C-alpha positions in Angstrom: -67.0 294.9 121.4 -68.1 291.1 119.6 -71.0 290.6 117.7 -73.7 288.0 119.5 -73.3 286.1 115.7 -70.6 284.3 117.2 -69.6 281.4 119.1 -68.6 281.5 122.8 -64.7 280.2 121.2 -64.9 282.3 118.2 -66.2 285.9 120.6 -62.1 285.0 122.7 -60.3 284.6 119.8 -62.1 287.7 118.7 -61.4 289.6 122.2 -57.8 288.4 122.0 -57.5 289.8 118.7 -58.7 293.2 119.5 -56.8 293.8 122.3 -53.8 292.8 120.8 -54.8 295.4 118.4 -55.3 298.5 120.8 -52.4 297.9 122.4 -50.1 297.4 120.0 -47.7 294.8 120.6 -48.6 292.9 123.7 -47.6 289.0 126.0 -50.2 286.6 126.5 -50.1 286.9 130.1 -51.0 290.7 129.7 -53.2 289.9 127.4 -55.0 286.8 129.9 -55.2 290.0 132.5 -57.1 291.9 130.4 -59.5 290.3 129.3 -60.1 287.5 131.9 -59.3 284.7 129.6 -57.1 281.7 131.7 -53.5 281.8 130.2 -53.8 278.6 128.2 -57.0 279.5 125.9 -55.5 283.1 125.5 -51.8 281.2 124.6 -53.6 278.3 122.3 -55.5 280.7 120.1 -52.7 283.6 120.3 -50.6 279.9 118.1 -53.6 279.8 115.3 -53.6 283.2 115.0 -49.7 283.2 114.6 -50.5 279.7 112.3 -52.8 282.6 110.4 -50.1 284.7 109.7 -53.0 287.2 112.1 -50.2 287.8 114.2 -46.1 287.3 114.7 -44.0 287.3 117.9 -41.9 290.5 117.6 -39.4 289.7 121.2 -39.3 290.4 124.0 -40.5 292.7 126.8 -39.8 293.1 130.4 -39.8 290.6 132.8 -41.4 291.0 136.3 -39.8 292.4 139.6 -40.1 289.0 141.4 -37.2 287.7 137.7 -38.3 284.6 135.5 -37.9 284.5 131.6 -38.8 287.8 129.7 -42.1 287.6 127.9 -42.9 286.8 124.2 -44.4 289.7 122.6 -47.3 290.0 120.1 -48.0 291.8 117.8 -50.6 292.1 114.5 -49.1 291.9 111.0 -50.1 293.6 108.9 -48.6 293.1 106.0 -50.3 290.0 105.7 -53.1 291.8 104.5 -54.0 295.1 102.5 -57.2 297.0 102.1 -57.9 298.7 99.3 -60.9 302.1 99.4 -62.4 303.8 96.7 -64.6 307.0 97.0 -66.8 307.5 94.3 -67.5 312.0 94.6 -69.3 313.2 91.9 -65.9 315.3 89.8 -63.3 312.5 90.9 -62.4 309.1 92.3 -59.4 308.6 94.9 -58.5 305.4 96.3 -55.9 304.6 99.0 -54.4 301.4 100.1 -53.2 300.2 103.8 -51.9 297.4 105.8 -54.2 296.0 108.5 -53.3 298.5 110.9 -54.6 301.0 108.8 -51.1 302.4 107.7 -51.5 304.4 104.6 -49.0 302.3 101.9 -51.0 305.2 98.7 -53.5 306.8 97.9 -54.5 309.2 94.7 -56.4 310.9 93.0 -58.2 310.8 89.6 -60.1 313.8 87.9 -63.2 312.4 86.4 -67.2 312.7 85.8 -68.3 309.8 87.7 -71.6 308.6 86.4 -72.4 304.7 85.9 -71.0 304.3 83.0 -67.7 305.4 84.1 -67.1 304.8 87.8 -66.9 300.3 86.7 -64.6 300.3 84.1 -62.2 302.7 86.9 -63.2 300.9 89.8 -62.6 297.5 87.8 -59.1 299.3 86.6 -58.1 300.2 90.2 -58.6 297.0 91.3 -57.5 294.9 88.9 -53.3 297.0 89.6 -53.7 296.8 93.1 -54.4 293.5 93.2 -51.2 292.6 91.3 -49.5 295.1 93.5 -49.9 292.8 96.5 -49.8 289.5 95.5 -46.5 289.1 97.7 -48.9 289.1 101.1 -50.5 286.4 102.4 -54.0 287.7 101.4 -53.4 289.9 99.2 -56.7 292.8 99.1 -59.4 291.3 101.6 -62.3 293.4 100.4 -63.0 296.4 98.6 -64.5 299.6 100.3 -66.1 301.7 97.9 -67.4 305.0 99.2 -70.6 306.6 97.5 -71.6 310.2 98.1 -75.7 309.9 99.1 -78.3 306.8 100.7 -77.0 303.3 100.3 -78.4 300.7 102.0 -77.3 297.0 102.8 -74.7 297.4 99.8 -78.0 298.8 97.3 -78.1 302.7 96.7 -81.2 304.3 97.1 -80.7 308.2 96.5 -77.1 310.0 94.8 -78.7 313.4 93.7 -75.6 314.4 91.9 -74.8 311.4 89.7 -76.5 308.6 88.3 -75.3 305.1 90.1 -78.7 304.9 92.3 -79.8 303.6 88.9 -77.1 300.1 88.8 -76.7 297.1 91.1 -73.0 298.8 91.6 -72.6 295.6 94.3 -74.1 292.9 92.2 -72.4 294.0 89.3 -68.8 294.6 90.9 -69.2 291.4 92.7 -70.0 289.1 89.5 -66.5 290.2 88.5 -64.1 290.7 91.9 -64.0 287.9 93.5 -63.1 289.4 97.3 -65.7 290.9 100.1 -67.3 294.4 98.7 -68.5 296.5 101.0 -70.6 299.7 99.5 -70.9 302.1 102.2 -72.3 306.1 102.4 -68.6 308.4 102.5 -70.2 310.8 106.2 -70.8 307.2 108.4 -67.0 305.9 106.2 -66.0 309.9 108.0 -67.5 308.3 111.7 -66.3 305.4 111.2 -62.3 306.9 110.8 -63.1 309.2 113.8 -64.2 306.6 115.9 -60.9 304.2 114.8 -58.0 307.0 113.9 -58.7 309.8 116.0 -61.2 308.9 119.6 -62.1 305.9 122.0 -65.4 308.4 122.9 -68.6 306.0 122.5 -70.7 308.9 120.4 -69.9 310.6 117.8 -70.7 312.6 114.8 -68.5 313.5 111.9 -70.7 316.0 109.4 -69.2 316.3 105.9 -70.1 318.9 103.7 -68.3 318.0 100.4 -71.5 318.1 97.8 -74.0 318.2 100.4 -74.0 317.9 104.1 -74.5 314.4 105.5 -73.9 313.5 109.4 -72.2 309.8 109.9 -73.5 308.8 113.4 -71.2 306.7 116.1 -74.1 305.6 119.4 -72.4 303.7 121.5 -69.4 302.0 119.0 -71.5 300.8 116.3 -71.8 303.1 113.1 -75.7 303.9 112.8 -77.8 304.0 109.7 -81.6 303.8 111.0 -84.3 302.8 108.6 -82.7 302.1 104.5 -79.4 304.0 105.2 -80.9 307.1 106.0 -80.4 307.9 109.4 -78.1 311.6 109.1 -78.9 312.7 106.2 -78.9 316.4 108.0 -78.5 318.2 104.0 -82.1 317.4 103.7 -83.4 319.2 106.6 -85.5 322.5 106.4 -83.6 325.7 107.3 -86.1 328.3 104.8 -89.6 326.4 103.7 -90.4 327.3 100.5 -86.2 327.9 99.6 -84.1 326.6 96.6 -85.4 323.8 95.1 -83.3 320.4 96.1 -83.3 317.0 94.5 -85.1 315.0 96.8 -87.9 316.8 96.1 -88.2 319.3 99.5 -87.9 322.9 98.9 -85.0 325.1 101.2 -82.6 322.3 102.1 -80.1 323.3 104.5 -77.4 321.6 101.7 -78.6 324.1 99.0 -76.9 326.5 101.3 -73.9 325.4 103.0 -72.6 322.5 100.8 -69.6 324.0 99.2 -71.0 323.0 95.7 -73.7 325.4 96.6 -71.1 328.4 97.7 -69.1 327.8 95.0 -71.7 327.5 92.7 -72.7 331.3 94.0 -69.4 332.2 93.9 -69.4 332.3 90.8 -72.7 333.3 89.3 -71.6 335.9 91.0 -68.3 336.4 89.4 -69.6 335.4 85.8 -67.3 332.8 85.6 -67.7 328.9 86.2 -64.4 328.1 85.9 -64.1 329.5 89.4 -63.1 326.8 91.8 -62.9 326.3 95.6 -59.3 327.5 96.4 -60.4 330.5 93.9 -63.3 331.5 95.9 -60.6 330.5 99.0 -58.1 333.0 98.0 -60.8 335.4 96.6 -61.9 335.5 100.3 -57.7 335.7 102.4 -57.7 338.7 100.1 -60.7 340.3 101.1 -63.2 340.0 98.3 -66.2 340.9 99.7 -68.4 338.8 97.5 -66.6 336.1 99.3 -66.9 337.3 102.8 -70.1 337.4 102.4 -70.9 333.6 101.0 -68.1 332.7 103.9 -69.4 334.5 107.2 -73.2 333.3 105.6 -71.6 329.5 104.7 -70.6 329.3 108.8 -74.6 330.9 109.7 -75.7 328.0 107.7 -73.9 324.6 109.2 -74.6 326.4 112.8 -77.9 326.0 111.9 -77.1 322.1 111.2 -74.9 321.7 113.8 -77.4 323.2 116.3 -79.7 320.1 115.2 -77.8 317.4 115.4 -76.2 318.4 118.4 -79.5 317.9 120.0 -81.0 315.4 118.5 -78.3 313.0 118.7 -76.3 314.4 122.0 -72.8 313.3 120.7 -69.6 313.7 123.0 -68.1 315.1 120.6 -68.6 316.9 116.5 -66.4 316.9 114.2 -66.2 318.5 110.3 -64.9 317.8 107.7 -65.0 320.7 105.0 -61.9 321.9 102.5 -63.1 325.3 103.6 -63.1 324.4 107.6 -59.6 323.2 106.5 -58.4 326.6 104.8 -59.7 328.7 106.0 -58.5 328.9 110.2 -61.0 331.7 111.8 -63.8 329.3 109.9 -64.5 327.4 113.6 -64.6 329.9 116.3 -66.6 331.7 113.5 -69.2 328.4 113.5 -69.0 328.2 117.4 -69.8 331.6 117.3 -73.1 331.2 116.2 -73.8 327.8 118.4 -75.4 329.5 121.3 -77.4 326.8 122.9 -77.3 325.1 126.0 -77.7 322.2 124.8 -74.3 322.8 122.2 -72.6 325.0 124.0 -70.4 322.2 125.9 -69.6 319.9 123.1 -66.6 319.9 121.3 -66.7 320.9 117.6 -63.5 319.9 115.8 -61.8 320.6 112.2 -61.1 316.3 111.6 -57.4 316.1 111.6 -57.8 312.9 108.9 -58.5 315.9 106.2 -59.4 314.6 102.9 -57.9 310.9 103.9 -61.0 310.9 106.0 -63.5 308.9 103.7 -60.8 306.7 102.7 -59.4 305.4 106.1 -63.1 305.0 107.0 -63.2 302.9 104.8 -60.1 301.1 105.5 -61.1 300.2 109.2 -64.9 298.6 107.9 -62.8 296.4 105.6 -60.7 295.6 108.4 -63.4 295.1 111.6 -65.1 292.7 108.7 -61.2 290.4 108.0 -61.6 290.8 111.9 -64.7 289.8 112.6 -64.3 292.9 115.3 -67.8 295.3 115.1 -65.9 298.3 117.0 -61.9 298.6 116.3 -59.6 301.6 117.7 -56.3 301.6 115.8 -54.9 305.0 116.7 -52.8 308.3 115.0 -50.9 306.3 112.1 -49.1 307.1 109.3 -51.6 309.2 106.8 -51.2 310.9 104.3 -53.3 313.9 103.8 
């Protein structure tokens, strides 16, 4: 789908480019047939894309049954530029570099306590390092996407419950220091965009991220839904227990105070009287049959299933994806979650653990950068070589 902010000529260019990207390699004649554009227009647009180094010719296809010359195939030039995405977790920073087809070039995670001071230095260091490595690419690093675990609206960080990034104008500061487009987005939204770009062709989906909080990225009619001031999908702040545990959002009894990985780990540490335990210690204890770990995981499944049921009833998605280390590492968790979902609204909706795993947020940032670089409102790249 192409946005309406461009001229007819520009719309046709984006239609040709979108078709070429999705089909991997395709002839001018096939593009004409698929888009309804005449062959002369397609040829003119293709030549312009080649001149701009967005596309290159990659050999000959099969000739038609009537014979004649074999068609020249076109393909996206993945080496034309690179995307850089940085995920700012509350106790880590991850970054990903991809080619323009979403293929992963580099991924790394740094263990660091993130705050408004430390993140600026880390972001600039990563950017400068990757910029130097991108010199041979015609367009270099095309943009920087930043994932934030909180509410984001038009590149403004509105609310971050577990760190203080909402106290600075991160976009404004970085825009003055870096000479590339910058996109700041909620991490759950990016996970949803990653599923839409790399996992499925369905038009309506919800991706639920369970990390320090619980958030939902929502795709409606192939486009990311933000709601007012970027506040859509904050399912972690729906009420599970009235007058329950206090939440940084100001409410009591929010879902994420019971079903986030941060909350379940804190409960495990408290029960074991050891704040050095990690999430993987909890997973190991569960696998070993530890009574406390088993009870916590059972409750996690129950609480999360309530959140999922509410999401399905509210948005009517065709598919639900779960992004959670616990769900990935404990295979029986997904069936346990489904077992708790009994509503006639919810039962028919497929619920899957994301195959993108911990790369989902970062790949969503890459998808956003590629879409913006090519001026596309929707993008499907399909499964690719991804580092998990």
